[in-house]
Phi, psi and omega in degrees: 000137175245136178262098185291327181292316181273355180074029180260126182284180184301137173214152184289134177240344179201145180228135179230131177267130182228166175219160181101183184268344180215160181207135173241137180186181179210168176214161179237155181212141178238097178299150184277346182210159177296155178156187179252125184237149174239135182244133177230171183227127176243141175236141181225129178268180184291345178270000179088002177282142184222165173206171183227182183296343179267357184055043184292341181267356179234037177057039177060027179248138013271002178172172178254124187241023180164191005285161180267134180259134181231131175258122181257118179272153177286158177294143179298143179296140179297146178296139179298144179294139180297138179285171179294145179294141180298144180293140178296148180291128178239120177248110181208155179208158176229154175268120182267337181185165179205161181214133001289157186228346186263105181291339178277351179217067181300152177285146180251124186235132178290138180303134182094348178261168183253151174251136178270123180245123185232146176228135180247127185223161181231140174283110181260005179268197180244015185227132174297137187208146174266090181287166175245123176258147182205167177210143177238146181231132179240150173270183185291344178269001179085010178273139177286120180247358177198130180216106190236147175208156180208127175276140181299142182289336180219152179301137176273123183287154177306131180085350182276151183240150178212158178236134178238135182239151178226153176249123179246124179274125178275114187261344180218152175291148179141184181263146181226137180257144188229143173214136180255157179209158173230129182241154175286318183192173173273159002285165184278075180240168185304324182292340180258351179283128179265320175195151173220146180208151349284162178237119352286179177303148184239155177284104185239355180227138172236121175270139183219000000 
């Protein structure tokens, strides 16, 4: 066998002892690496006379039968291992704080003036998201006198915190209850609400 790719000339790879005037047989070979190989056959009798597959010692008679060229391909590369499945999208947020917050010390606002209502929230999911922050205000009769919301101007990154503020004008003297919320999206229904505080709404404003 000759390794044409590596530039190695013919060398013996197998020997078979035979007797008689004719012989039929075959042999197998497993090259150690890909490449182009040539296979030939030499015969030698007990007197040391030899010939080859080309019949070079008998003037190429009765014919030229080789050498045979074989191209050995490399084994196919193993398929890459599948990567981890992507994490499912999680959209969640929590309310970390709000103002005013002390029900035992509500803020006192002069009628006709505004109260600043602020909510601080954090993206607790794994997806940047434009959350909606909001606040509702009720009077002592349970009527909604203020209902505010604002969608974030830019997506809030996971772990990032932001504060949104609203101005509520106190139009009448009295007590007012306040509750803040964070929503995933509109409409403002239970399935889109991520968190609300305080629960229940608390008396946090006094108009005077």
